[in-house]
N, C-alpha and C positions, 0 to 999 in steps of 0.2 A: 424539431426545435433547433434553432441555430445558436451555437455557443459563441460567446465573445472571445475572440483571440486575446491571449495575454499581451500586455503592452511590452514592447521591446525596450531594451536598455536605453537606446537612443531617444525613443519617444518619451520615456519617463523623464529623461534628463531635460528634454525641451519643455515638457509640461511643468516640471519643477521650477525651471528658470522663469517661465511665464508667471507662475504663482508668486515667486519671490519679487518679481518686478511690480506686482500689484500691491504688495504689502507696503505700508508706510515706512520710511527709513527709520531705523532704530536710533533713538536719541541717547547720547551718552548720559550716564548717571550723574546727577548734579553733585558737585563736591560737598562733602559734609561740612557744616558750619563748625568753626572752632578747631578744625583739624590741625592747622598750623600752630595755633596757640596751644592746643593740647600737646603737640609734639615738642614745642619749646619747653613747656612745663615739665614734661617727662624727661627731657634731656637735662634739665636742671637738677634732677635726682632728688625729689622731695623727701625720699626716705632717708637721705643723708643729712637732712637739715637738723636732725636731732644732735649731731655733733656740735652744732653752733651754740647749744645750750651751755657749753663750757664758758661762754662769755661772762656768766654770773659767778664763776669760780672764785676769782680774786675778791670781788665785793662781799661774797658770802663768807670767805675765810676771814675777812676783816670786820665782819659784823656790820657792814654798811649797805645792806641789800634792800631793806624795807623802808625806803623813803620815796616820795613821789619823784624827786629829781633823779634818783638812782634808777628807778624802774623805767622812767621815760628814756633816759640815756641808754640803758642796757637794751631796751626794745629796739631802739634805733640802731645800735651797734650790731645786734643780732641780725636785723634786716640787711645792713650793709655788708656784713660778712657773708650772709647767704647770697647776696648779689655777686660778690667776688667769686665765691665758689661756683655759682652758676655760670659765670663768665668763663671760668677755666674749663668746666665740663663742655660747654658749647664749642669752644675753640678746639679742645682736645678731640671731640667727636667729629668736628668738621675736618680736622687734619687727618684723622684715622679712618675716614669714611670708606675709602677703597679697601683697606685692610679688613675693616669690620664686615664688609659685605661677604668676605670669604670665610668668616667665622660662623660656626653653627649657632651660636647664641647672640653674639654682638650684632649680627646682621639685622636683628629685630629693633635695634636702636633707631629712633626716628630719623636721624640724619642719614644713616646707612641705608634705611629702608626707603628714602626719598620723601618721607612725610615733611621733613624740614630741609629745604634746599641748602646746600653747602654755603653759598654766599650769604644767605639769611642768618645761618648759625654764626658765621664769622662776624657779621654786622652787629647782631644782638649781643654777642659775647664781648666785642670791642666796646660797644656802648655801655654795657654794665660795668666793664672794667675801668672805663674812664669816669663814669658818673659816681661810682661808690666812693673812691678816695676824695673826689671833689666835694661831695656832700659831707663827708666826714670832716674835712678841713673847715667847712662852713658852719656845721651844726654841732660838732663834737670838739675836736682838738686837732692841731697839726700832728701831734704824736700818733694819734689813731690813724690819720690819713697816711702817715709814713709807714706805719705797720701794715696797713692794707696794701699799699703799693709794693712793699717788700714781699708780702704774701703772694701777690699776683705774679711778680717777677720770678719768685722761686718756683711757684707751681707751673708756670709756663715753661721755665727752663727744665723742669721735671718732665713735662709732656714731650719736649723736643729731644732731650738727651739724657738727663740725669736718671731717668727711670731704667736706663740700661747700664748703670754703673753700680757694681757691687757695694753694699754697705751704705753708699751715699743715698740710694733710694730709700732705705729705712730711715736715715737721718732726716731727709726732706719731709717725708710723711709725718714723722714724729714732731718735727718743728712746726708743721702746720697745726697740729693739735695744741702745742705749747703756745703758739701765737693766739689761738682762740682763747686760751685760759688767761693770757696776759692782757688782751685788749680791753676787757672790762675794767681792770685796774687802771690802765692808762686813761680810759674815758672819764673815770671819776677821780683821778689824781691820787690813787691809793698806792703806797710803796709796796713792792713785791718782795716778800721775804725769800731768803735763800732756800729754806725748807719747802716753801710752796713751789718754787721753780724745780727743785730736785725731784720732789714727789710727783709733780705733774708731768715733768719731762720723761722720767723713767717709767711712770705708769702708762704714758702714751706709747713708749717704746715696747713695753710689755704687750700691749694689745695689738700693736702693728706687727711685731715679730710673731706673735701667736697666730695672727691672721695669715701671714705668709707661710708659717709652718703648716697650718691646716690645709692651705691650698696645695702645698708641696706634697703632703700626705695623700690628699685626694687625687692628685694628678700622677702619683707614682706609677710608673709602668704604662702610662697613657701617652699617646702622641698629641701634640698640639696644646701645650699648657696655656692657660689663660694669660699668664705673664711670661714673656720670653726669658726673663732673668731667673725664673724658678728652676730652670734646667742647670743653672750654674751654682745655685745654693744647694747644700746638702741638708737633709732633715736634721742631722746631728748638730750642724752649726746653728740652724734656726732655733732648735730646742735650747741650745746653750744661751743664745741671745735672750729669749723670753724668760728663761730661768734667772739669768743674771739681772735683767731689768726688773723682774718682780722682786728680787732680793733687795736691790738698791731702793726701789720705791717704798718697800716696807721699812727699811732702815731710815730713810728720810722722814717718813711719817712718824715713826716712833721717836726720833730725835725731837721733832716738833712737839709731840705730845708730852715728852718728859722734860722739856725745857721750861724753866720757870717763867722767863720772859717778863718778870715784873708784875704778873697778874696777881691781884690779891686773892687770898684763899677764902672766898665767901661762898663758893658753890656748895650745894647740899652734898653732892657726890663728885669725885674726881672724873668729871666727864671727859676731859682731854685724854686721860690715861685709859679710861674704859672704851673710848672710841677706837683705840688700837685693836681691840678684840674684833670688832665688827669689820674694820678695814682689812685685817689679816684674813678673816674668814671669807671676805669677798674675793680677795686675791686667790685664796686656795680654791674656792668654788669655781671661779673662772678658769683656773689652771686645769680643772678636771676636763673641761671642754677643749682647752688647748692641747692637752695630752692626748685626747682621743682624736684630734685632728678635725674637730667639728666647730672650731671658732672662726670659720672663714667669713662669717657675717657678724661682727661684734654687736651691732644693734639688735639682731635677732636673739643672740644669747642673752643680752641684758633684759630685753623686753619679754621673752618667752619663758625664762626659767623662774618659776615661782619662788624657789628657795633663795636664789640670788637677789630677786626683787625685795624679799622680806629683809634680807641682810642689809641691802642698800638703804631701805627705809629706816632700819635701826641705826645704821651709821649716820645718816643725815640727821636723825633726831639727836643723837649724842653729840655730833659735831656742832649742831646749832646750840645746844645747851652749853657746850664748852666755850663757844665764841661769845655767847650772851653772858657767861659766867654765872649761871643759875645754880 
């Protein structure tokens, strides 16, 4: 019996080449529908939109929230503020695309990953940034349009340079929250009280500095901090800032609650004064996470902690009863 000689390497290579030539050419995978749109939506940070609920703060404080006109205007203002924030995120990610590609986490962002081309991110961000104030001037008021324009200018300056300046970075982020709380009052022509501005401003500074403190604690001893400025702050300084801010926010709220303000005493219970208890408990509960260094994502703390959520519901109920003078 004659045995078949094994095929040599050269012969195998020639036969493989012939087989490859007979196969039909491989077609590239079709692009997934909605990939670009999904990338743009992800870059707009939907998880951060919860911050824009602050637009109802001033109308709620004034007891002018539940009218058809107020709800319509506030829904529009919420959408416009969301568009402005999305514009900033798009431009920021387009500007930082090269640096983000070298980052172990940020490289997954749609712009850095190539899902959203850099020119498209710039174009969509610029369009949103131009349209939002224009629509506000047309449908809401010139004051709201001016505030949105100032917010865009401040946030873009932050992206370019201010985020690298000690203390100023905290002030800019805090002011962004304060602007959200003010815009609802401007849209409805509601005067903003000094206690409202003090409590909101320092409450925002408390959460912002607690977030920075948590990031600094988590990055201690590790190379490559997510924010370059964290290497210049000390945890002791950031702890001082959030403790100071918490104290001023509580003081401002208590002064509002204890102020007579010409409100007639027709309530069943002193809801204004009682709401201080819930407010202080909420600050103390959030400070637990800040002290542990786990308040790096404020929205997660607020939404996931059941005790904090219950305290928040109790505070909202008492605050509403105080404003309604029941």
